[in-house]
C-alpha positions in Angstrom: -30.4 -1.2 -5.9 -30.6 -4.1 -3.5 -27.8 -4.8 -1.0 -26.3 -7.7 -3.0 -26.2 -5.7 -6.2 -24.6 -2.8 -4.3 -22.1 -5.2 -2.7 -21.0 -6.6 -6.0 -20.5 -3.2 -7.5 -18.1 -1.8 -4.8 -14.3 -1.7 -5.3 -12.4 -4.5 -3.6 -9.0 -4.5 -2.1 -6.7 -2.2 -0.1 -3.1 -2.0 -1.3 -0.5 -3.7 0.9 2.7 -1.7 1.4 5.9 -2.1 3.3 8.4 0.5 4.3 11.1 0.5 7.0 9.9 -2.9 8.1 6.4 -1.6 8.7 3.6 -3.4 6.8 0.4 -1.3 6.3 -2.5 -0.9 3.9 -3.7 2.1 1.8 -6.9 2.9 -0.1 -6.1 3.5 -3.8 -9.1 5.8 -4.4 -8.1 8.0 -1.5 -4.4 8.2 -2.4 -5.4 9.3 -5.9 -7.0 12.4 -4.4 -4.0 13.4 -2.4 -5.1 12.0 1.0 -2.8 10.0 3.2 -4.9 7.1 4.5 -3.5 4.0 6.1 -4.4 1.0 8.2 -1.6 -0.7 10.0 -0.8 -4.4 10.4 0.9 -5.8 13.5 4.2 -6.0 11.7 7.2 -3.6 12.2 7.1 -2.4 15.9 8.9 -2.9 19.1 6.3 -4.4 21.4 6.7 -7.9 22.7 4.7 -10.8 24.0 0.9 -10.7 23.3 1.5 -7.3 21.7 4.1 -8.3 19.2 5.0 -6.1 17.5 3.3 -2.9 16.1 0.8 -2.4 18.9 -0.9 1.0 19.5 -3.0 0.3 22.5 -1.4 1.8 25.6 -4.4 0.7 27.7 -3.6 -3.0 26.9 0.2 -2.9 26.9 0.9 -0.2 29.5 4.3 0.8 28.0 4.1 4.3 26.7 7.7 4.2 25.4 6.8 1.3 23.1 3.6 2.9 21.9 5.3 6.1 21.0 8.0 4.3 19.1 5.5 2.2 17.2 3.6 5.4 16.2 6.9 7.0 15.1 7.7 4.0 12.9 4.2 3.8 11.4 4.0 7.5 10.8 7.4 7.5 9.0 6.4 4.5 6.9 3.0 5.7 5.9 3.9 9.4 5.4 2.3 11.1 8.4 3.8 13.6 10.8 4.2 12.0 14.2 3.6 15.3 16.1 0.3 15.8 14.3 -1.3 12.6 15.6 -4.5 12.9 17.6 -6.2 9.7 19.0 -10.0 9.3 19.2 -11.4 9.0 22.7 -13.7 6.2 21.7 -16.5 4.6 23.7 -18.1 2.2 21.1 -20.7 4.8 20.4 -21.6 7.3 17.7 -19.8 10.4 18.8 -18.3 12.5 15.9 -15.6 15.2 16.6 -14.1 17.8 14.3 -10.3 17.7 14.9 -8.5 21.0 15.2 -4.8 21.8 14.9 -4.6 22.5 18.6 -5.6 18.9 19.2 -2.3 17.6 17.8 -0.6 15.1 20.1 -3.7 14.5 22.3 -3.9 10.9 23.5 -0.3 10.2 22.5 2.0 13.0 23.5 -0.3 14.8 25.9 -3.3 13.9 27.9 -6.5 14.0 25.9 -9.5 16.3 26.7 -11.5 15.2 23.6 -15.1 14.4 24.2 -16.1 10.7 23.8 -16.0 10.1 20.1 -15.6 7.2 17.7 -15.2 9.3 14.6 -12.7 12.1 13.8 -13.4 14.6 11.0 -10.4 16.3 9.4 -10.9 19.4 7.3 -7.4 21.0 7.3 -3.8 20.0 6.9 -1.4 19.7 9.8 -3.4 17.1 11.7 -3.6 13.3 11.6 -6.7 11.6 12.9 -6.1 8.1 14.4 -8.6 5.4 15.5 -7.6 2.1 17.1 -8.9 -1.4 16.2 -8.6 -5.0 17.2 -11.7 -6.4 15.4 -14.0 -3.4 15.3 -14.5 -1.9 11.8 -12.2 0.9 10.5 -14.2 3.3 8.4 -12.8 6.0 6.1 -14.5 8.8 4.3 -13.4 11.5 1.9 -15.1 14.3 0.0 -12.5 15.4 -2.5 -14.6 18.4 -3.6 -15.1 19.9 -0.1 -11.7 18.5 1.1 -13.1 16.9 4.3 -12.3 13.4 5.5 -13.1 11.2 8.4 -11.6 8.1 10.2 -14.0 6.1 12.4 -14.0 3.2 14.9 -17.2 1.2 14.4 -18.1 -1.7 16.8 -21.4 -3.4 16.6 -23.0 -0.8 18.9 -21.8 2.1 16.7 -22.9 0.4 13.6 -26.3 -0.5 15.1 -26.6 3.1 16.3 -26.2 4.4 12.8 -22.6 5.8 12.8 -21.8 4.8 9.2 -24.7 6.8 8.0 -24.4 9.7 10.5 -20.9 10.6 9.2 -21.8 11.4 5.6 -24.9 13.2 7.0 -22.7 15.3 9.2 -20.4 16.0 6.2 -23.4 17.2 4.2 -24.8 19.3 7.0 -21.5 20.9 8.1 -19.6 21.1 4.8 -22.3 20.9 2.2 -20.9 17.6 0.9 -22.9 15.8 -1.7 -23.4 12.1 -1.4 -22.3 11.5 -5.0 -18.9 13.0 -4.2 -18.2 11.0 -1.0 -15.7 8.2 -1.1 -15.9 5.5 1.6 -13.9 2.5 2.6 -14.2 -0.4 5.0 -11.0 -1.7 6.5 -10.0 -5.1 7.9 -12.3 -6.3 10.7 -13.8 -9.4 12.1 -16.0 -10.8 9.3 -19.0 -13.0 9.2 -16.8 -16.0 8.8 -15.6 -15.7 12.4 -18.0 -13.3 14.2 -20.3 -15.7 16.1 -23.0 -13.9 18.2 -26.1 -14.7 20.1 -29.6 -14.9 18.7 -30.6 -11.7 20.5 -28.0 -9.6 18.8 -28.6 -11.2 15.5 -32.3 -10.6 15.8 -31.7 -6.9 16.5 -29.6 -6.5 13.3 -32.1 -8.5 11.2 -35.0 -6.3 12.5 -33.2 -3.0 12.0 -31.4 -3.8 8.7 -32.2 -7.1 7.0 -31.6 -10.9 7.2 -28.6 -10.2 5.0 -26.7 -9.0 8.1 -26.6 -12.6 9.6 -25.5 -16.0 8.5 -26.5 -19.3 10.1 -24.1 -22.3 9.9 -24.0 -25.6 11.9 -26.5 -24.3 14.5 -24.5 -21.1 15.1 -25.3 -17.5 14.0 -22.7 -15.1 12.7 -23.0 -11.3 12.3 -22.0 -9.6 9.0 -21.1 -6.0 10.0 -20.1 -5.2 6.5 -23.6 -5.8 5.3 -25.0 -3.4 7.9 -22.5 -0.8 7.0 -23.1 -1.0 3.2 -26.9 -0.8 3.9 -26.2 2.5 5.6 -23.9 3.7 2.8 -26.8 3.0 0.4 -29.3 4.9 2.6 -26.9 7.9 2.7 -26.7 7.9 -1.1 -23.0 6.9 -1.4 -22.4 5.4 -4.8 -21.3 1.8 -4.9 -18.4 2.6 -7.2 -17.1 5.1 -4.6 -16.8 2.4 -1.9 -13.8 0.2 -1.3 -13.7 -2.8 0.9 -10.6 -4.5 2.1 -12.0 -8.0 2.1 -9.7 -8.9 5.0 -10.8 -10.6 8.3 -8.7 -9.7 11.3 -9.5 -13.0 13.0 -8.4 -15.1 10.0 -5.0 -13.5 9.7 -3.0 -13.8 12.9 0.2 -13.1 11.0 -1.1 -9.7 10.0 -3.6 -8.5 12.5 -4.5 -8.5 16.2 -7.9 -9.9 17.0 -9.7 -9.4 20.4 -12.1 -12.2 19.7 -9.5 -14.7 18.4 -6.9 -13.9 21.1 -9.4 -13.7 23.9 -8.5 -10.2 24.8 -4.7 -10.8 25.1 -3.8 -8.8 22.1 -2.8 -5.4 20.8 -4.5 -3.0 18.4 -4.0 -1.7 14.9 -4.4 2.0 13.8 -6.3 3.8 11.1 -4.6 7.0 10.1 -5.9 9.8 7.9 -4.6 13.2 6.9 -4.4 15.6 4.0 -1.4 15.4 1.7 2.1 15.1 3.1 3.1 18.6 2.0 0.3 20.0 4.2 -1.3 21.8 1.3 -5.1 21.9 1.3 -5.9 21.8 -2.4 
């Protein structure tokens, strides 16, 4: 199957929800299998100024009290336990870490000692893996047979380095997951409509993946991160019908999302959150 055929066959649309004033998005195929998976908007928190209002980036805002309250609100709205949250220690790379129960609270309630990692694998209840985003791609994975899931932060470096493919390969190696069983989802991120890049970076993606990863308009070149990710999903053997894309560009929707590129760095961050069912029962 060619990329364009694959792309047409994927499921489209995250489900927008609102609870307690917090607006967030869920993945229907994941929820159906008893997994709590959510991507937050910027609506429903207590932060102000550039970070209004549901900001999760302490590094940018510098107000721990606000960040913790925002996490409390988001967790309550989307059905996660606040105390179970663990934040990835990302570096825009390809590090993958298996989260353990004793990691709960790291990066939010206690100082983190996690290795540098842009992907967090969850294989047991009692833990909520969280990655942060302000244009970079939120990736979600679930093997409902082996009961293993993953949330990942994928910038262009991680995507170019192969992170979208490495995660299902790790699931196969560590948990004996079969590609045909794996569900995958691509959340809101800066899309090719807005992601202008230089010719050098565009050429790197065209050479490694295909010319489908770039668009040229009015003398400018734009990078299509989704195309590069879907190419890796195909290479990993993930079925098109098991993939869901949100179809939402963070840069195009200032009312819903923060965007590092659009806001020239003066902005907050959304969160991806993933955990097994609310009751904590591993089925």
